[in-house]
All heavy atoms as atom14 arrays in JSON, in Angstrom:
{
  "sequence": "MAKMIRSKYGYEPPEWVQADARLDKWYKDKKRRAKQHGAFSLDRKRRKRHVWKK",
  "atom14_mask": [
    [1, 1, 1, 1, 1, 1, 1, 1, 0, 0, 0, 0, 0, 0],
    [1, 1, 1, 1, 1, 0, 0, 0, 0, 0, 0, 0, 0, 0],
    [1, 1, 1, 1, 1, 1, 1, 1, 1, 0, 0, 0, 0, 0],
    [1, 1, 1, 1, 1, 1, 1, 1, 0, 0, 0, 0, 0, 0],
    [1, 1, 1, 1, 1, 1, 1, 1, 0, 0, 0, 0, 0, 0],
    [1, 1, 1, 1, 1, 1, 1, 1, 1, 1, 1, 0, 0, 0],
    [1, 1, 1, 1, 1, 1, 0, 0, 0, 0, 0, 0, 0, 0],
    [1, 1, 1, 1, 1, 1, 1, 1, 1, 0, 0, 0, 0, 0],
    [1, 1, 1, 1, 1, 1, 1, 1, 1, 1, 1, 1, 0, 0],
    [1, 1, 1, 1, 0, 0, 0, 0, 0, 0, 0, 0, 0, 0],
    [1, 1, 1, 1, 1, 1, 1, 1, 1, 1, 1, 1, 0, 0],
    [1, 1, 1, 1, 1, 1, 1, 1, 1, 0, 0, 0, 0, 0],
    [1, 1, 1, 1, 1, 1, 1, 0, 0, 0, 0, 0, 0, 0],
    [1, 1, 1, 1, 1, 1, 1, 0, 0, 0, 0, 0, 0, 0],
    [1, 1, 1, 1, 1, 1, 1, 1, 1, 0, 0, 0, 0, 0],
    [1, 1, 1, 1, 1, 1, 1, 1, 1, 1, 1, 1, 1, 1],
    [1, 1, 1, 1, 1, 1, 1, 0, 0, 0, 0, 0, 0, 0],
    [1, 1, 1, 1, 1, 1, 1, 1, 1, 0, 0, 0, 0, 0],
    [1, 1, 1, 1, 1, 0, 0, 0, 0, 0, 0, 0, 0, 0],
    [1, 1, 1, 1, 1, 1, 1, 1, 0, 0, 0, 0, 0, 0],
    [1, 1, 1, 1, 1, 0, 0, 0, 0, 0, 0, 0, 0, 0],
    [1, 1, 1, 1, 1, 1, 1, 1, 1, 1, 1, 0, 0, 0],
    [1, 1, 1, 1, 1, 1, 1, 1, 0, 0, 0, 0, 0, 0],
    [1, 1, 1, 1, 1, 1, 1, 1, 0, 0, 0, 0, 0, 0],
    [1, 1, 1, 1, 1, 1, 1, 1, 1, 0, 0, 0, 0, 0],
    [1, 1, 1, 1, 1, 1, 1, 1, 1, 1, 1, 1, 1, 1],
    [1, 1, 1, 1, 1, 1, 1, 1, 1, 1, 1, 1, 0, 0],
    [1, 1, 1, 1, 1, 1, 1, 1, 1, 0, 0, 0, 0, 0],
    [1, 1, 1, 1, 1, 1, 1, 1, 0, 0, 0, 0, 0, 0],
    [1, 1, 1, 1, 1, 1, 1, 1, 1, 0, 0, 0, 0, 0],
    [1, 1, 1, 1, 1, 1, 1, 1, 1, 0, 0, 0, 0, 0],
    [1, 1, 1, 1, 1, 1, 1, 1, 1, 1, 1, 0, 0, 0],
    [1, 1, 1, 1, 1, 1, 1, 1, 1, 1, 1, 0, 0, 0],
    [1, 1, 1, 1, 1, 0, 0, 0, 0, 0, 0, 0, 0, 0],
    [1, 1, 1, 1, 1, 1, 1, 1, 1, 0, 0, 0, 0, 0],
    [1, 1, 1, 1, 1, 1, 1, 1, 1, 0, 0, 0, 0, 0],
    [1, 1, 1, 1, 1, 1, 1, 1, 1, 1, 0, 0, 0, 0],
    [1, 1, 1, 1, 0, 0, 0, 0, 0, 0, 0, 0, 0, 0],
    [1, 1, 1, 1, 1, 0, 0, 0, 0, 0, 0, 0, 0, 0],
    [1, 1, 1, 1, 1, 1, 1, 1, 1, 1, 1, 0, 0, 0],
    [1, 1, 1, 1, 1, 1, 0, 0, 0, 0, 0, 0, 0, 0],
    [1, 1, 1, 1, 1, 1, 1, 1, 0, 0, 0, 0, 0, 0],
    [1, 1, 1, 1, 1, 1, 1, 1, 0, 0, 0, 0, 0, 0],
    [1, 1, 1, 1, 1, 1, 1, 1, 1, 1, 1, 0, 0, 0],
    [1, 1, 1, 1, 1, 1, 1, 1, 1, 0, 0, 0, 0, 0],
    [1, 1, 1, 1, 1, 1, 1, 1, 1, 1, 1, 0, 0, 0],
    [1, 1, 1, 1, 1, 1, 1, 1, 1, 1, 1, 0, 0, 0],
    [1, 1, 1, 1, 1, 1, 1, 1, 1, 0, 0, 0, 0, 0],
    [1, 1, 1, 1, 1, 1, 1, 1, 1, 1, 1, 0, 0, 0],
    [1, 1, 1, 1, 1, 1, 1, 1, 1, 1, 0, 0, 0, 0],
    [1, 1, 1, 1, 1, 1, 1, 0, 0, 0, 0, 0, 0, 0],
    [1, 1, 1, 1, 1, 1, 1, 1, 1, 1, 1, 1, 1, 1],
    [1, 1, 1, 1, 1, 1, 1, 1, 1, 0, 0, 0, 0, 0],
    [1, 1, 1, 1, 1, 1, 1, 1, 1, 0, 0, 0, 0, 0]
  ],
  "atom14_positions": [
    [[-27.92, 6.98, -19.39], [-26.81, 7.29, -18.49], [-26.98, 6.5, -17.2], [-28.08, 6.35, -16.67], [-26.79, 8.79, -18.19], [-25.63, 9.21, -17.36], [-25.58, 11.01, -17.26], [-24.37, 11.18, -16.01], [0.0, 0.0, 0.0], [0.0, 0.0, 0.0], [0.0, 0.0, 0.0], [0.0, 0.0, 0.0], [0.0, 0.0, 0.0], [0.0, 0.0, 0.0]],
    [[-25.9, 5.98, -16.69], [-25.93, 5.18, -15.47], [-26.18, 6.07, -14.26], [-25.85, 7.26, -14.25], [-24.61, 4.45, -15.29], [0.0, 0.0, 0.0], [0.0, 0.0, 0.0], [0.0, 0.0, 0.0], [0.0, 0.0, 0.0], [0.0, 0.0, 0.0], [0.0, 0.0, 0.0], [0.0, 0.0, 0.0], [0.0, 0.0, 0.0], [0.0, 0.0, 0.0]],
    [[-26.78, 5.46, -13.26], [-27.06, 6.2, -12.03], [-25.75, 6.47, -11.29], [-24.91, 5.57, -11.15], [-27.99, 5.37, -11.15], [-28.42, 6.1, -9.9], [-29.4, 5.27, -9.1], [-29.79, 6.02, -7.84], [-30.69, 5.24, -7.01], [0.0, 0.0, 0.0], [0.0, 0.0, 0.0], [0.0, 0.0, 0.0], [0.0, 0.0, 0.0], [0.0, 0.0, 0.0]],
    [[-25.56, 7.68, -10.83], [-24.35, 8.06, -10.13], [-24.41, 7.54, -8.7], [-25.45, 7.55, -8.05], [-24.19, 9.58, -10.13], [-24.14, 10.18, -11.52], [-22.74, 9.62, -12.46], [-21.57, 10.84, -12.03], [0.0, 0.0, 0.0], [0.0, 0.0, 0.0], [0.0, 0.0, 0.0], [0.0, 0.0, 0.0], [0.0, 0.0, 0.0], [0.0, 0.0, 0.0]],
    [[-23.28, 7.08, -8.2], [-23.17, 6.52, -6.86], [-22.25, 7.4, -6.04], [-21.21, 7.85, -6.52], [-22.61, 5.08, -6.92], [-23.55, 4.18, -7.72], [-22.39, 4.53, -5.52], [-22.99, 2.79, -7.95], [0.0, 0.0, 0.0], [0.0, 0.0, 0.0], [0.0, 0.0, 0.0], [0.0, 0.0, 0.0], [0.0, 0.0, 0.0], [0.0, 0.0, 0.0]],
    [[-22.64, 7.63, -4.79], [-21.8, 8.42, -3.88], [-20.67, 7.54, -3.36], [-20.9, 6.49, -2.78], [-22.65, 8.93, -2.71], [-21.88, 9.64, -1.63], [-21.65, 11.08, -1.97], [-21.09, 11.77, -0.81], [-19.94, 12.43, -0.88], [-19.3, 12.51, -2.0], [-19.47, 13.03, 0.18], [0.0, 0.0, 0.0], [0.0, 0.0, 0.0], [0.0, 0.0, 0.0]],
    [[-19.43, 7.97, -3.59], [-18.27, 7.24, -3.09], [-17.43, 8.2, -2.26], [-17.78, 9.36, -2.1], [-17.45, 6.66, -4.25], [-16.81, 7.7, -4.96], [0.0, 0.0, 0.0], [0.0, 0.0, 0.0], [0.0, 0.0, 0.0], [0.0, 0.0, 0.0], [0.0, 0.0, 0.0], [0.0, 0.0, 0.0], [0.0, 0.0, 0.0], [0.0, 0.0, 0.0]],
    [[-16.3, 7.72, -1.79], [-15.45, 8.59, -0.99], [-14.77, 9.66, -1.84], [-14.2, 10.6, -1.32], [-14.42, 7.79, -0.2], [-13.44, 7.0, -1.01], [-12.52, 6.23, -0.08], [-11.56, 5.37, -0.84], [-10.68, 4.63, 0.05], [0.0, 0.0, 0.0], [0.0, 0.0, 0.0], [0.0, 0.0, 0.0], [0.0, 0.0, 0.0], [0.0, 0.0, 0.0]],
    [[-14.84, 9.52, -3.16], [-14.26, 10.51, -4.07], [-15.3, 11.43, -4.68], [-14.97, 12.25, -5.52], [-13.47, 9.81, -5.17], [-12.37, 8.93, -4.64], [-12.44, 7.55, -4.76], [-11.27, 9.47, -4.0], [-11.43, 6.73, -4.27], [-10.26, 8.67, -3.49], [-10.34, 7.31, -3.64], [-9.35, 6.51, -3.14], [0.0, 0.0, 0.0], [0.0, 0.0, 0.0]],
    [[-16.55, 11.28, -4.3], [-17.64, 12.09, -4.86], [-18.63, 11.2, -5.59], [-18.67, 9.99, -5.4], [0.0, 0.0, 0.0], [0.0, 0.0, 0.0], [0.0, 0.0, 0.0], [0.0, 0.0, 0.0], [0.0, 0.0, 0.0], [0.0, 0.0, 0.0], [0.0, 0.0, 0.0], [0.0, 0.0, 0.0], [0.0, 0.0, 0.0], [0.0, 0.0, 0.0]],
    [[-19.46, 11.8, -6.43], [-20.44, 11.04, -7.2], [-19.79, 10.54, -8.48], [-19.23, 11.31, -9.25], [-21.66, 11.91, -7.52], [-22.54, 12.14, -6.32], [-22.41, 13.28, -5.55], [-23.48, 11.19, -5.94], [-23.2, 13.49, -4.43], [-24.28, 11.38, -4.83], [-24.14, 12.53, -4.09], [-24.92, 12.72, -2.98], [0.0, 0.0, 0.0], [0.0, 0.0, 0.0]],
    [[-19.88, 9.22, -8.71], [-19.24, 8.6, -9.86], [-20.15, 7.53, -10.44], [-21.0, 6.99, -9.75], [-17.93, 7.95, -9.44], [-16.92, 8.87, -8.82], [-15.69, 8.15, -8.34], [-15.8, 7.0, -7.88], [-14.6, 8.73, -8.43], [0.0, 0.0, 0.0], [0.0, 0.0, 0.0], [0.0, 0.0, 0.0], [0.0, 0.0, 0.0], [0.0, 0.0, 0.0]],
    [[-19.9, 7.15, -11.71], [-20.63, 6.0, -12.28], [-20.18, 4.71, -11.6], [-19.07, 4.64, -11.04], [-20.2, 6.0, -13.74], [-19.45, 7.25, -13.99], [-19.07, 7.83, -12.69], [0.0, 0.0, 0.0], [0.0, 0.0, 0.0], [0.0, 0.0, 0.0], [0.0, 0.0, 0.0], [0.0, 0.0, 0.0], [0.0, 0.0, 0.0], [0.0, 0.0, 0.0]],
    [[-21.01, 3.68, -11.62], [-20.67, 2.41, -10.96], [-19.35, 1.8, -11.43], [-18.62, 1.22, -10.63], [-21.84, 1.49, -11.3], [-22.96, 2.37, -11.69], [-22.35, 3.63, -12.22], [0.0, 0.0, 0.0], [0.0, 0.0, 0.0], [0.0, 0.0, 0.0], [0.0, 0.0, 0.0], [0.0, 0.0, 0.0], [0.0, 0.0, 0.0], [0.0, 0.0, 0.0]],
    [[-19.01, 1.95, -12.7], [-17.76, 1.38, -13.21], [-16.55, 2.04, -12.55], [-15.56, 1.38, -12.24], [-17.66, 1.55, -14.73], [-18.75, 0.84, -15.5], [-20.02, 1.68, -15.61], [-19.96, 2.91, -15.42], [-21.07, 1.09, -15.89], [0.0, 0.0, 0.0], [0.0, 0.0, 0.0], [0.0, 0.0, 0.0], [0.0, 0.0, 0.0], [0.0, 0.0, 0.0]],
    [[-16.63, 3.33, -12.35], [-15.52, 4.05, -11.73], [-15.37, 3.67, -10.27], [-14.26, 3.57, -9.75], [-15.73, 5.55, -11.85], [-15.59, 6.09, -13.25], [-15.62, 5.37, -14.41], [-15.41, 7.44, -13.6], [-15.48, 6.21, -15.47], [-15.35, 7.49, -15.01], [-15.31, 8.62, -12.89], [-15.18, 8.68, -15.7], [-15.14, 9.8, -13.58], [-15.07, 9.83, -14.97]],
    [[-16.51, 3.46, -9.59], [-16.46, 3.05, -8.18], [-15.78, 1.7, -8.05], [-14.94, 1.49, -7.17], [-17.88, 3.02, -7.58], [-17.86, 2.46, -6.17], [-18.49, 4.42, -7.59], [0.0, 0.0, 0.0], [0.0, 0.0, 0.0], [0.0, 0.0, 0.0], [0.0, 0.0, 0.0], [0.0, 0.0, 0.0], [0.0, 0.0, 0.0], [0.0, 0.0, 0.0]],
    [[-16.11, 0.78, -8.95], [-15.48, -0.54, -8.93], [-13.99, -0.45, -9.23], [-13.17, -1.11, -8.59], [-16.15, -1.47, -9.94], [-17.55, -1.86, -9.56], [-18.25, -2.63, -10.65], [-17.73, -2.77, -11.76], [-19.44, -3.14, -10.34], [0.0, 0.0, 0.0], [0.0, 0.0, 0.0], [0.0, 0.0, 0.0], [0.0, 0.0, 0.0], [0.0, 0.0, 0.0]],
    [[-13.62, 0.38, -10.19], [-12.2, 0.55, -10.53], [-11.44, 1.16, -9.35], [-10.32, 0.74, -9.05], [-12.07, 1.43, -11.76], [0.0, 0.0, 0.0], [0.0, 0.0, 0.0], [0.0, 0.0, 0.0], [0.0, 0.0, 0.0], [0.0, 0.0, 0.0], [0.0, 0.0, 0.0], [0.0, 0.0, 0.0], [0.0, 0.0, 0.0], [0.0, 0.0, 0.0]],
    [[-12.04, 2.15, -8.69], [-11.4, 2.76, -7.51], [-11.2, 1.75, -6.4], [-10.17, 1.73, -5.74], [-12.23, 3.94, -6.99], [-12.14, 5.16, -7.9], [-11.19, 5.25, -8.69], [-13.03, 6.03, -7.79], [0.0, 0.0, 0.0], [0.0, 0.0, 0.0], [0.0, 0.0, 0.0], [0.0, 0.0, 0.0], [0.0, 0.0, 0.0], [0.0, 0.0, 0.0]],
    [[-12.19, 0.88, -6.2], [-12.09, -0.14, -5.16], [-10.95, -1.12, -5.47], [-10.19, -1.49, -4.58], [-13.41, -0.9, -5.03], [0.0, 0.0, 0.0], [0.0, 0.0, 0.0], [0.0, 0.0, 0.0], [0.0, 0.0, 0.0], [0.0, 0.0, 0.0], [0.0, 0.0, 0.0], [0.0, 0.0, 0.0], [0.0, 0.0, 0.0], [0.0, 0.0, 0.0]],
    [[-10.83, -1.51, -6.75], [-9.74, -2.41, -7.13], [-8.38, -1.75, -6.93], [-7.43, -2.37, -6.44], [-9.89, -2.85, -8.58], [-10.97, -3.89, -8.79], [-10.85, -4.54, -10.16], [-10.96, -3.58, -11.24], [-12.08, -3.27, -11.89], [-13.21, -3.87, -11.56], [-12.08, -2.39, -12.86], [0.0, 0.0, 0.0], [0.0, 0.0, 0.0], [0.0, 0.0, 0.0]],
    [[-8.25, -0.49, -7.31], [-6.98, 0.22, -7.14], [-6.63, 0.41, -5.66], [-5.48, 0.26, -5.27], [-7.04, 1.58, -7.83], [-6.95, 1.55, -9.35], [-7.21, 2.93, -9.93], [-5.6, 1.04, -9.8], [0.0, 0.0, 0.0], [0.0, 0.0, 0.0], [0.0, 0.0, 0.0], [0.0, 0.0, 0.0], [0.0, 0.0, 0.0], [0.0, 0.0, 0.0]],
    [[-7.62, 0.73, -4.84], [-7.38, 0.88, -3.4], [-6.92, -0.43, -2.79], [-6.0, -0.45, -1.98], [-8.64, 1.37, -2.69], [-8.96, 2.83, -3.0], [-8.06, 3.55, -3.49], [-10.11, 3.24, -2.74], [0.0, 0.0, 0.0], [0.0, 0.0, 0.0], [0.0, 0.0, 0.0], [0.0, 0.0, 0.0], [0.0, 0.0, 0.0], [0.0, 0.0, 0.0]],
    [[-7.54, -1.54, -3.19], [-7.15, -2.85, -2.68], [-5.74, -3.2, -3.12], [-4.93, -3.7, -2.34], [-8.14, -3.91, -3.17], [-7.86, -5.28, -2.63], [-8.87, -6.29, -3.14], [-8.51, -7.67, -2.63], [-9.36, -8.7, -3.19], [0.0, 0.0, 0.0], [0.0, 0.0, 0.0], [0.0, 0.0, 0.0], [0.0, 0.0, 0.0], [0.0, 0.0, 0.0]],
    [[-5.41, -2.92, -4.4], [-4.08, -3.2, -4.92], [-3.02, -2.39, -4.18], [-1.98, -2.92, -3.79], [-4.06, -2.86, -6.41], [-2.71, -3.01, -7.04], [-2.15, -4.15, -7.51], [-1.74, -1.98, -7.24], [-0.9, -3.89, -8.02], [-0.63, -2.56, -7.86], [-1.73, -0.61, -6.98], [0.49, -1.83, -8.2], [-0.62, 0.11, -7.32], [0.47, -0.49, -7.93]],
    [[-3.3, -1.11, -3.96], [-2.34, -0.24, -3.28], [-2.13, -0.68, -1.83], [-1.0, -0.73, -1.35], [-2.81, 1.21, -3.32], [-1.9, 2.16, -2.58], [-0.65, 2.49, -3.09], [-2.27, 2.71, -1.36], [0.2, 3.34, -2.42], [-1.43, 3.56, -0.68], [-0.2, 3.88, -1.22], [0.64, 4.71, -0.54], [0.0, 0.0, 0.0], [0.0, 0.0, 0.0]],
    [[-3.21, -1.04, -1.16], [-3.11, -1.5, 0.23], [-2.3, -2.78, 0.33], [-1.47, -2.95, 1.22], [-4.52, -1.71, 0.79], [-4.58, -1.96, 2.25], [-6.04, -2.07, 2.71], [-6.13, -2.28, 4.19], [-7.51, -2.41, 4.63], [0.0, 0.0, 0.0], [0.0, 0.0, 0.0], [0.0, 0.0, 0.0], [0.0, 0.0, 0.0], [0.0, 0.0, 0.0]],
    [[-2.49, -3.7, -0.63], [-1.75, -4.95, -0.65], [-0.26, -4.7, -0.91], [0.59, -5.3, -0.27], [-2.33, -5.88, -1.71], [-1.68, -7.25, -1.69], [-1.57, -7.82, -0.59], [-1.29, -7.74, -2.77], [0.0, 0.0, 0.0], [0.0, 0.0, 0.0], [0.0, 0.0, 0.0], [0.0, 0.0, 0.0], [0.0, 0.0, 0.0], [0.0, 0.0, 0.0]],
    [[0.06, -3.82, -1.86], [1.47, -3.51, -2.16], [2.15, -2.89, -0.95], [3.3, -3.19, -0.64], [1.58, -2.56, -3.35], [1.22, -3.17, -4.65], [2.23, -4.22, -5.05], [1.9, -4.81, -6.38], [2.79, -5.86, -6.79], [0.0, 0.0, 0.0], [0.0, 0.0, 0.0], [0.0, 0.0, 0.0], [0.0, 0.0, 0.0], [0.0, 0.0, 0.0]],
    [[1.44, -2.01, -0.26], [2.0, -1.36, 0.92], [2.24, -2.39, 2.04], [3.28, -2.37, 2.69], [1.03, -0.29, 1.4], [1.56, 0.62, 2.44], [0.57, 1.73, 2.71], [0.99, 2.57, 3.87], [0.0, 3.59, 4.2], [0.0, 0.0, 0.0], [0.0, 0.0, 0.0], [0.0, 0.0, 0.0], [0.0, 0.0, 0.0], [0.0, 0.0, 0.0]],
    [[1.32, -3.34, 2.21], [1.46, -4.38, 3.23], [2.65, -5.28, 2.91], [3.45, -5.61, 3.78], [0.18, -5.2, 3.32], [0.22, -6.31, 4.38], [-1.02, -7.18, 4.34], [-1.26, -7.81, 3.06], [-0.64, -8.92, 2.64], [0.24, -9.51, 3.4], [-0.93, -9.43, 1.47], [0.0, 0.0, 0.0], [0.0, 0.0, 0.0], [0.0, 0.0, 0.0]],
    [[2.79, -5.67, 1.65], [3.9, -6.54, 1.26], [5.25, -5.84, 1.45], [6.22, -6.45, 1.87], [3.76, -6.99, -0.19], [2.68, -8.01, -0.36], [2.64, -8.49, -1.78], [1.54, -9.4, -1.97], [1.36, -10.1, -3.06], [2.21, -10.0, -4.06], [0.33, -10.91, -3.17], [0.0, 0.0, 0.0], [0.0, 0.0, 0.0], [0.0, 0.0, 0.0]],
    [[5.31, -4.57, 1.13], [6.56, -3.82, 1.3], [6.91, -3.76, 2.78], [8.09, -3.88, 3.15], [6.41, -2.43, 0.72], [0.0, 0.0, 0.0], [0.0, 0.0, 0.0], [0.0, 0.0, 0.0], [0.0, 0.0, 0.0], [0.0, 0.0, 0.0], [0.0, 0.0, 0.0], [0.0, 0.0, 0.0], [0.0, 0.0, 0.0], [0.0, 0.0, 0.0]],
    [[5.92, -3.59, 3.61], [6.17, -3.52, 5.05], [6.65, -4.87, 5.57], [7.55, -4.93, 6.41], [4.89, -3.09, 5.77], [5.08, -2.82, 7.23], [3.8, -2.29, 7.86], [4.01, -2.0, 9.32], [2.79, -1.53, 9.97], [0.0, 0.0, 0.0], [0.0, 0.0, 0.0], [0.0, 0.0, 0.0], [0.0, 0.0, 0.0], [0.0, 0.0, 0.0]],
    [[6.1, -5.95, 5.07], [6.51, -7.3, 5.49], [7.97, -7.57, 5.14], [8.68, -8.25, 5.87], [5.64, -8.37, 4.83], [4.3, -8.54, 5.45], [3.5, -9.63, 4.76], [3.82, -10.04, 3.65], [2.44, -10.08, 5.39], [0.0, 0.0, 0.0], [0.0, 0.0, 0.0], [0.0, 0.0, 0.0], [0.0, 0.0, 0.0], [0.0, 0.0, 0.0]],
    [[8.42, -7.04, 4.01], [9.78, -7.31, 3.56], [10.79, -6.29, 4.09], [11.93, -6.28, 3.65], [9.83, -7.35, 2.03], [9.11, -8.53, 1.47], [9.57, -9.82, 1.62], [7.94, -8.63, 0.8], [8.72, -10.65, 1.03], [7.72, -9.96, 0.53], [0.0, 0.0, 0.0], [0.0, 0.0, 0.0], [0.0, 0.0, 0.0], [0.0, 0.0, 0.0]],
    [[10.37, -5.45, 5.0], [11.29, -4.54, 5.65], [11.61, -3.28, 4.88], [12.62, -2.65, 5.13], [0.0, 0.0, 0.0], [0.0, 0.0, 0.0], [0.0, 0.0, 0.0], [0.0, 0.0, 0.0], [0.0, 0.0, 0.0], [0.0, 0.0, 0.0], [0.0, 0.0, 0.0], [0.0, 0.0, 0.0], [0.0, 0.0, 0.0], [0.0, 0.0, 0.0]],
    [[10.76, -2.91, 3.94], [11.03, -1.71, 3.16], [10.94, -0.46, 4.01], [11.59, 0.54, 3.72], [10.05, -1.62, 1.99], [0.0, 0.0, 0.0], [0.0, 0.0, 0.0], [0.0, 0.0, 0.0], [0.0, 0.0, 0.0], [0.0, 0.0, 0.0], [0.0, 0.0, 0.0], [0.0, 0.0, 0.0], [0.0, 0.0, 0.0], [0.0, 0.0, 0.0]],
    [[10.15, -0.49, 5.07], [9.97, 0.68, 5.9], [10.64, 0.53, 7.26], [10.44, 1.33, 8.14], [8.48, 0.97, 6.1], [7.78, 1.24, 4.8], [6.85, 0.33, 4.32], [8.04, 2.36, 4.05], [6.21, 0.56, 3.11], [7.41, 2.6, 2.85], [6.49, 1.69, 2.39], [0.0, 0.0, 0.0], [0.0, 0.0, 0.0], [0.0, 0.0, 0.0]],
    [[11.43, -0.5, 7.42], [12.08, -0.74, 8.7], [13.56, -0.41, 8.6], [14.3, -1.04, 7.85], [11.92, -2.22, 9.11], [12.62, -2.45, 10.3], [0.0, 0.0, 0.0], [0.0, 0.0, 0.0], [0.0, 0.0, 0.0], [0.0, 0.0, 0.0], [0.0, 0.0, 0.0], [0.0, 0.0, 0.0], [0.0, 0.0, 0.0], [0.0, 0.0, 0.0]],
    [[14.0, 0.59, 9.34], [15.4, 0.98, 9.3], [16.26, 0.05, 10.13], [17.46, -0.08, 9.88], [15.55, 2.41, 9.8], [14.84, 3.48, 8.95], [15.01, 4.83, 9.6], [15.4, 3.5, 7.55], [0.0, 0.0, 0.0], [0.0, 0.0, 0.0], [0.0, 0.0, 0.0], [0.0, 0.0, 0.0], [0.0, 0.0, 0.0], [0.0, 0.0, 0.0]],
    [[15.68, -0.61, 11.13], [16.45, -1.51, 11.98], [16.97, -2.71, 11.21], [18.05, -3.22, 11.48], [15.61, -2.0, 13.16], [15.26, -0.87, 14.11], [16.04, 0.11, 14.16], [14.23, -0.96, 14.78], [0.0, 0.0, 0.0], [0.0, 0.0, 0.0], [0.0, 0.0, 0.0], [0.0, 0.0, 0.0], [0.0, 0.0, 0.0], [0.0, 0.0, 0.0]],
    [[16.23, -3.2, 10.27], [16.64, -4.37, 9.5], [17.75, -4.03, 8.51], [18.46, -4.89, 8.05], [15.46, -4.94, 8.74], [14.43, -5.56, 9.64], [13.35, -6.2, 8.83], [12.31, -6.73, 9.7], [11.23, -7.32, 9.28], [11.02, -7.47, 7.99], [10.33, -7.78, 10.12], [0.0, 0.0, 0.0], [0.0, 0.0, 0.0], [0.0, 0.0, 0.0]],
    [[17.88, -2.77, 8.16], [18.88, -2.36, 7.18], [20.28, -2.24, 7.78], [21.25, -2.2, 7.07], [18.48, -1.02, 6.55], [17.17, -1.05, 5.82], [17.28, -1.82, 4.53], [15.96, -1.82, 3.8], [15.97, -2.58, 2.6], [0.0, 0.0, 0.0], [0.0, 0.0, 0.0], [0.0, 0.0, 0.0], [0.0, 0.0, 0.0], [0.0, 0.0, 0.0]],
    [[20.37, -2.15, 9.09], [21.66, -1.98, 9.73], [22.47, -3.27, 9.67], [21.94, -4.36, 9.81], [21.49, -1.58, 11.2], [20.89, -0.23, 11.37], [20.81, 0.1, 12.84], [20.1, 1.36, 13.02], [19.6, 1.75, 14.17], [19.7, 1.01, 15.24], [18.97, 2.9, 14.26], [0.0, 0.0, 0.0], [0.0, 0.0, 0.0], [0.0, 0.0, 0.0]],
    [[23.74, -3.13, 9.51], [24.62, -4.3, 9.54], [25.26, -4.39, 10.9], [25.53, -3.38, 11.56], [25.7, -4.17, 8.48], [25.17, -4.29, 7.09], [26.29, -4.32, 6.12], [25.76, -4.55, 4.77], [26.51, -4.84, 3.75], [27.81, -4.93, 3.88], [25.97, -5.03, 2.57], [0.0, 0.0, 0.0], [0.0, 0.0, 0.0], [0.0, 0.0, 0.0]],
    [[25.55, -5.59, 11.3], [26.2, -5.8, 12.59], [27.66, -5.4, 12.48], [28.33, -5.66, 11.49], [26.1, -7.26, 13.01], [24.71, -7.7, 13.31], [24.69, -9.15, 13.75], [23.27, -9.61, 14.03], [23.24, -11.03, 14.42], [0.0, 0.0, 0.0], [0.0, 0.0, 0.0], [0.0, 0.0, 0.0], [0.0, 0.0, 0.0], [0.0, 0.0, 0.0]],
    [[28.16, -4.77, 13.53], [29.56, -4.41, 13.57], [30.32, -5.49, 14.32], [29.92, -5.92, 15.4], [29.75, -3.08, 14.3], [29.19, -1.92, 13.54], [29.51, -0.64, 14.24], [28.95, 0.49, 13.56], [29.03, 1.72, 13.98], [29.65, 2.0, 15.11], [28.49, 2.71, 13.3], [0.0, 0.0, 0.0], [0.0, 0.0, 0.0], [0.0, 0.0, 0.0]],
    [[31.37, -5.93, 13.72], [32.2, -6.95, 14.35], [33.32, -6.3, 15.12], [34.06, -5.47, 14.59], [32.78, -7.9, 13.3], [31.73, -8.67, 12.58], [31.08, -9.73, 13.14], [31.18, -8.52, 11.35], [30.2, -10.22, 12.29], [30.24, -9.49, 11.2], [0.0, 0.0, 0.0], [0.0, 0.0, 0.0], [0.0, 0.0, 0.0], [0.0, 0.0, 0.0]],
    [[33.43, -6.63, 16.37], [34.51, -6.1, 17.2], [35.54, -7.2, 17.36], [35.25, -8.28, 17.88], [33.97, -5.65, 18.58], [35.1, -5.13, 19.43], [32.88, -4.63, 18.39], [0.0, 0.0, 0.0], [0.0, 0.0, 0.0], [0.0, 0.0, 0.0], [0.0, 0.0, 0.0], [0.0, 0.0, 0.0], [0.0, 0.0, 0.0], [0.0, 0.0, 0.0]],
    [[36.75, -6.92, 16.91], [37.81, -7.89, 16.99], [38.61, -7.68, 18.26], [38.98, -6.56, 18.59], [38.75, -7.77, 15.77], [38.04, -8.02, 14.5], [37.53, -7.12, 13.65], [37.7, -9.29, 13.95], [36.91, -7.7, 12.58], [37.01, -9.07, 12.75], [37.92, -10.61, 14.35], [36.54, -10.1, 11.95], [37.45, -11.62, 13.53], [36.77, -11.37, 12.35]],
    [[38.85, -8.75, 18.97], [39.66, -8.68, 20.18], [41.14, -8.69, 19.81], [41.56, -9.44, 18.94], [39.37, -9.86, 21.11], [37.97, -9.83, 21.66], [37.75, -10.98, 22.59], [36.33, -10.97, 23.11], [36.08, -12.1, 24.0], [0.0, 0.0, 0.0], [0.0, 0.0, 0.0], [0.0, 0.0, 0.0], [0.0, 0.0, 0.0], [0.0, 0.0, 0.0]],
    [[41.91, -7.84, 20.46], [43.35, -7.8, 20.19], [44.14, -8.33, 21.35], [43.83, -8.26, 22.45], [43.8, -6.37, 19.89], [43.27, -5.91, 18.57], [43.82, -4.54, 18.24], [43.36, -4.09, 16.88], [43.93, -2.84, 16.48], [0.0, 0.0, 0.0], [0.0, 0.0, 0.0], [0.0, 0.0, 0.0], [0.0, 0.0, 0.0], [0.0, 0.0, 0.0]]
  ]
}
């Protein structure tokens, strides 16, 4: 049996710790990319209102 390693999720085998690290990195990257593209910005979603002079 592999030696258990203390991680932020508790004691786990080394393979699980590596998998958790990869998933955390993937999630952080997806969240950063979404933020860059304005997924969390309400100001970018607004359309400009055109005022016509009469």
